[in-house]
N, C-alpha and C positions, 0 to 999 in steps of 0.2 A: 596580597591579591588576589582575588577570587576571580570564578571562568570569567564571568561576567564582562568582569574589566577586560580581560585575554580578547575577547570573542568580539566587543565594541573596536579595539584597535584592529585588531583583522578584519571587520567589516569595512573600516574607513578607508585600512588598506587596498581592500580589493576593490573599492568604490574609487579610492584617487590616485595611487599608484597604477593598478592594472587596467584601470576605466572600464569594468564590468556594470553590465547591464543590473538593475535592482534584482532582477528574476536569478540573473546567475550569481550574485551574492548572496541572497536568499536559498541558493542549491548548499552555497559552500556551507554556509551557518549550518544549515539543517546536518550535515555529513559530521561536523562536529556534536551537533548535541545527539546525532546517535552514538557517539562515543559516550558524553554523557550521560547517556539512557545506559549502557551497559556498565560504565562505573557506580550509578545508583542502585541497580539492580542487583550489581554482585557484591553491594554494600564495601567499596573500597573507597581508601579517599586515600587521592591521588592530585597531583594539578600537574599542571604541562610537564614542570620540572623533573615530579617522580616519576612518570610514565615510564615505564623499562618497555624494551621489546617484546616481553614475556606477555606482559598487560596485553600489548597490539596483537601479539599474536591469538590469543585466547578472544579478544575482540570480534579478531577477522572470522574464525571459527564459528563464535557466537553467532552474527550476524549470517553467516553461511549456513548456520543449522537453523534459524527461522523463512528460512526458503527464499532467502533474497538471492536473484541471477547473478550470473557470472560478472555482468556488464555493470550492477547496479552495485555490486561490491569492490569492482573494479576503481568506478567512479568516486566511492565514499574514500577508500585508500588513497585516490591522487586529491580528494578534498584535503586529508591529514598530512598532505605530504606537505601542500602549498602553505597548512596553517604551520606546520615547522618551518619551513621557509621563511616563514614572517618573522617566527619568535626568533630565528637566529640571527637576522637581518637588523632586530631591534634589541641583539644581544640579551633576551629574554632568558634564554635556555643558551646553554654549551653546546649540549650536543642534539640530535633528533633521532630519537627511538626508529623513524619510518625510514631509516635509510638501509633498512635491513630486510622491509617489509616487501614481500614480491605481489605483484597483482596478478588473479587467475586468469589462467590463460580465457582467451575468450573465443569460444564456436557456436556457430548458429543453432542450437539445438532448441525444440518447440517443448516446453513444459509439461508437463502430467495435466491429463484433463480429468474430471470426476463426471461421471456418469450421475443422473437423477438421482439413483439407489443410493449411491455413495454421499450425495450431499444429503439426501432425507435422514442418513444413519450419523452422520456428523453433527446436525440439526438436532437426533430424539438424543443424544448423547449429553446435550447441554440440561446444566441441573435446573429446571425452572423453578423450585423451591426458593432459589436465592434470588434478590431483587437484579443481579446482575444479568440471571439466568433470560429473563425476558427482553432484557438490551442484547444479548448477543444474540439473541434467537431473531431479532430483529434485524442486526445488520447481516447476518449470514444470509437470511431472505433478502433482503435489499440489494446484497451485492450479487446474488444470481438471478433474482429478477430484472436489476437494471444493468448487470457488466462494468460497475464503477470501477475506478482505479481507487486505492486505498486513500490517498490523499482526497478525494471527494467524498468518499461517504465519512470520514472523520471530520468534512467541512460541510455537509450536507446540512442546510436549514429549514424548520418548521415553515415556513412562508414560501418557502420554492416546491412542497408537497400539495399537487392539486388533488385531492381526496377522491370528489367525483368527477373529475376527468381521467382520472387514475394516467397524472402525467408527473415527472419528477423536471423543476429548473436545476442542471446540473451545472457548476463552475467548473472548467477543465484548463487542460492549460493554456499557459498564453492570457488566463483568464475569459476564455471563450466560453459562453453557454450555449447550453444545447437541453433539447427537451427529450427527454426516454420515457417510452410507458414503463408502467411500475404493475407488476401483477396481484391478484385480490391476495394471495399467500402473503406477500409483502407489508402489504397494508393494512393486513388484518391485525398482523404482529407488531406493527408500527403502532396501531391505534391501541393495543394492551399494554405493550410498553409505556407507552404516554399518559393512558389513562389510570395505570396501576403502580408505576413503578416512576417514571420522569417526575408527576407530579409532585411526589412529595420531597424530590430533593432540595436543597438550600442553593439553588446558582448563582454561579458568580458571577460580577458585572462583568458584560462584553458576552455570554454564551447562554442568552435569554432565548436566541431562535436557533441553538446550535441543536439538532434533534441528538444527538446521541453525546452523552455526557458520561463522566467517571462519577465514582461514589465521591468525590470533593466538590460536583457540580461545575467542572471544569469541561473543556473539549479534549476528546480521548487524543491519545497519540499514534501513531501510526502502528509504532513498535506493539502498544497494547493489542492492537486487530494480529499484526502475527504471531504474537503467542496465546492469545483465545482460541485461534486456530490450530495451531502446532499441538494445544495440549488437547484437543478434540480429537486430532488425529489419530493422537499416542493411544486413546482413551476407547477409541474402537478399533487399535492395531492396524489403522490404514499404512500400509507400506509405502506408498508414493509421497514423494515431496509436495508436499501443498503450502502452498502462502496464498494471502488473498488477491494474487494476480490470478491464482489456481480458478479461482470462481468467475475472474469475468474472461481470461481464457475458456472456460467450460460453458458460459454463457453464449459465444461466440458460434463455439462448436456447435451448441445443440441447433440453435437459429440456424445456420449455413449447413446443415445435414438435415435437418428438418423441411428444406426446400426455400428458407429466404433468401433476400436478394441482396448482393453483398453490400452494393451501394447502400441498403437502408441499414445493414448492421456498420456500414463504415459510419454512418449519421451516428449512430446509438454509441458507437462508442468513441466518436469524436475524436475519427482520423483524419486527419488532412490528407494522408494519401489513400489510395485504393490499397496500394501494394504492401502497405502497412496492414492494414484487416486482411491483407491475403496471408501474412506470418504468422496470425494472432488464431487463426481458422486450423485445426489439425482433421485434415481431410485424407482419410486412409484411399490406397487404391484400390480397395473395393468400392468405397463409393463413389470414387470419381469415376470407375468402368460402368457402374449402375449410370451414371450420369447421363454418361456418352451414349448407351444404348438407350437410354429413355429421349434426349433431344435431338440427337445426330440424326439426321434425313437417311445417310447410307449408313447406318449401325445394323 
């Protein structure tokens, strides 16, 4: 029995026994797929029956080193626990290695923010002599230019890029679409990647409209984006904890500290609530004090 069989059974159980929505079911499946990516990356040969507690400890350490937040780690661990609960109920395993895995303690903490110079250093560290270098530069330029989630980056479609108007149409959470401006640097990087690298790829069926592809002509995984950023940060000796979300947070911070209206930033980020946008914008006390002095009539 291969992993696909286990996942299909788990998917049916989530849908029928737990009556979860399609989006929730997909989120659970993606949690298990992250474990499979770890197994593949580490070249391990594991099935659900042979995965050990030590394997899972290393997996949790791996996703933490990729820059995933404590809340993301906790969600993934919860998904793995549900998966093994299903396997135990169906007598597919006799023990659950997830029983001893503890979720990280959650605390409300803002991630590190990168300045323009730090982002420039990351981009300059990309080896443009390699085909994936052009692609990686276009990815980083797009993330900082548009503040996209990593899932939105890997799913970005060519038909949704309006080069002349300098806008991209993004499909975000809940399949909600929004228009986001895109800067000249990102547009130029995308055009260069499309004209010099992507055009030579043998694109697999179903991926013809996906912008960013791996060397096999398929849509990139989110883990790949994590690894690209982590490797670049290591190359330049960056001490901050960075991830794709760091670019999104830096995008919002740059806009707000530059004087952008918070409602406009909310729309670009695709947040339902303005409160969520306030969490993403890292405003230091000095900036708040200067804002008060500039705009309050009694300051």
